[in-house]
C-alpha positions in Angstrom: -15.2 -9.0 -14.4 -17.0 -5.8 -13.2 -14.8 -2.8 -14.2 -15.3 -1.4 -10.9 -13.7 -4.6 -9.5 -10.8 -4.4 -11.8 -10.3 -0.7 -10.8 -10.4 -1.6 -7.1 -7.7 -4.3 -7.4 -5.5 -2.5 -10.0 -5.3 0.6 -7.7 -4.1 -1.3 -4.7 -1.6 -3.6 -6.3 1.1 -1.4 -7.6 1.7 0.3 -4.2 1.5 -3.0 -2.4 3.9 -4.6 -4.7 6.3 -1.7 -4.4 6.4 -2.1 -0.5 6.9 -6.0 -1.0 9.7 -5.4 -3.3 11.4 -2.6 -1.1 11.1 -5.0 1.8 12.7 -7.9 -0.1 15.7 -5.6 -1.2 16.2 -4.4 2.4 16.0 -8.0 3.7 18.6 -9.3 1.2 20.8 -6.3 1.2 20.5 -4.5 4.6 23.6 -2.5 4.1 22.3 -0.3 1.4 23.0 3.2 1.9 20.1 5.6 2.8 20.9 7.4 -0.4 20.3 4.2 -2.5 17.1 3.6 -0.6 16.1 7.2 -1.5 17.0 6.6 -5.1 15.0 3.4 -5.2 11.9 4.7 -3.5 12.0 7.6 -5.7 12.2 5.8 -9.0 9.3 3.5 -7.7 7.2 6.3 -6.7 7.9 8.1 -9.9 6.7 5.0 -11.8 3.6 4.6 -9.6 2.7 8.4 -10.1 3.1 8.3 -13.7 0.8 5.1 -13.7 -1.8 7.0 -11.9 -1.7 9.9 -14.2 -1.9 7.6 -17.3 -4.8 5.9 -15.6 -6.7 9.0 -15.1 -6.4 10.0 -18.9 -7.4 6.5 -19.9 -10.5 6.5 -17.8 -13.9 7.8 -18.8 -14.4 11.4 -17.6 -17.2 10.6 -15.2 -15.0 7.7 -13.6 -11.8 9.8 -13.7 -13.7 12.7 -11.8 -14.1 10.5 -8.7 -10.9 8.6 -8.7 -8.4 11.4 -8.0 -5.8 9.8 -10.2 -4.4 13.0 -11.4 -3.9 14.7 -8.2 -2.5 11.7 -6.5 -0.2 11.1 -9.5 1.1 14.8 -9.5 1.7 14.5 -5.7 3.6 11.2 -6.2 5.7 12.7 -8.9 6.5 15.8 -6.6 7.4 13.3 -3.8 9.5 11.2 -6.3 11.4 14.2 -7.3 12.1 15.5 -3.9 13.6 11.9 -2.9 15.7 11.9 -6.2 16.9 15.5 -6.0 17.2 16.1 -2.2 18.0 12.4 -0.5 20.2 14.0 2.2 16.9 15.5 3.8 15.1 12.3 4.0 17.9 9.8 5.1 17.8 10.8 8.8 13.9 10.4 8.6 13.9 7.0 6.9 13.0 4.7 9.9 10.3 6.9 11.1 8.9 7.2 7.5 8.8 3.4 7.2 7.2 3.1 10.5 4.5 5.7 9.4 4.2 3.8 6.1 3.4 0.8 8.1 0.9 2.4 10.3 -0.9 3.9 7.3 -1.0 0.5 5.8 -2.7 -0.8 9.1 -5.4 1.9 8.5 -6.1 0.6 5.0 -6.4 -2.9 6.3 -8.8 -1.8 9.1 -11.1 -0.3 6.5 -10.6 -3.7 4.6 -11.8 -5.6 7.6 -14.9 -3.2 8.0 -15.7 -3.6 4.2 -15.6 -7.4 4.4 -17.7 -7.3 7.8 -20.3 -5.0 6.2 -20.6 -7.6 3.3 -20.8 -10.5 5.7 -17.7 -12.1 4.5 -16.7 -15.1 6.7 -13.0 -14.1 7.0 -13.5 -10.4 7.7 -11.2 -10.5 10.9 -8.0 -11.5 8.9 -7.2 -7.9 7.7 -7.8 -6.7 11.2 -5.3 -9.3 12.6 -2.9 -8.0 9.9 -3.7 -4.4 10.9 -2.7 -5.2 14.6 0.4 -6.7 13.4 1.4 -3.9 11.1 0.8 -1.3 13.9 2.9 -3.4 16.3 5.8 -3.5 13.7 5.4 0.1 12.9 5.8 1.1 16.5 8.8 -1.3 17.0 10.5 0.5 14.1 9.7 4.0 15.8 11.2 2.7 19.0 14.1 1.0 17.3 15.3 -1.4 20.0 18.2 -3.0 17.8 21.7 -3.1 18.5 22.8 -2.8 15.0 21.7 -1.0 11.8 21.9 -4.1 9.7 19.5 -6.0 12.1 17.1 -2.9 12.0 17.2 -2.5 8.3 16.4 -6.4 7.9 13.5 -5.9 10.4 12.3 -3.0 8.4 12.7 -5.2 5.3 10.5 -7.9 6.8 8.0 -5.6 7.9 7.6 -4.0 4.5 7.5 -7.2 2.8 4.7 -8.4 5.1 2.8 -5.2 4.6 2.9 -5.5 0.8 2.1 -9.1 0.7 -0.9 -8.6 3.1 -2.3 -5.7 1.0 -2.3 -7.8 -2.1 -3.9 -10.7 -0.4 -6.6 -8.7 1.4 -7.3 -6.5 -1.7 -8.0 -9.8 -3.5 -10.2 -11.3 -0.6 -12.1 -8.0 -0.6 -12.5 -7.9 -4.4 -13.9 -11.4 -4.3 -16.3 -10.8 -1.4 -17.5 -7.6 -3.2 -18.1 -9.5 -6.4 -20.2 -12.0 -4.5 -22.0 -9.2 -2.6 -22.8 -7.2 -5.6 -24.2 -10.5 -7.4 -26.4 -11.3 -4.3 -27.5 -7.7 -3.6 -27.7 -6.5 -7.3 -26.1 -3.3 -8.6 -28.4 -1.1 -6.4 -27.4 -2.7 -3.2 -31.0 -4.4 -2.7 -31.4 -8.2 -2.6 -32.0 -9.8 -5.9 -35.3 -11.7 -6.5 
């Protein structure tokens, strides 16, 4: 497989998987304390940040220069340490952070839809539908119309699980379409003869 495609998929999978796992945990155990959520998130982000930094040093210098793996990895490590060392500051903001996370995921899916559209992929609109759903879910989390905290946490869990799963599926779809597009157009973006 084309190394650029491998990088494209490998960059999106860990964060999406983390979102899906966190969503499953909140769905199954909605009574988890905010402190436990902060510790879990902090540990997951710490691992992902370390993964980005290791990936930076394992990449060729020219590739590493454009991937921003080192800077994003350092920022993730700083965020993880903040979550692990000062969870009490984050707990009151968790619902808003989850809503913001979903809306940021929706922005990624809008780009995915645009990428697929520009590559003339037949199912380009699926990520756009996913982005609309994620935006609605994020706004509902901001609004918090639920009568109990357990229901609210379950809703956040379902939303994060959907966000993570859709990111994995749409990344794979974009990767497959990109592979076909590059084969059809050639490496320079021009139609092959």
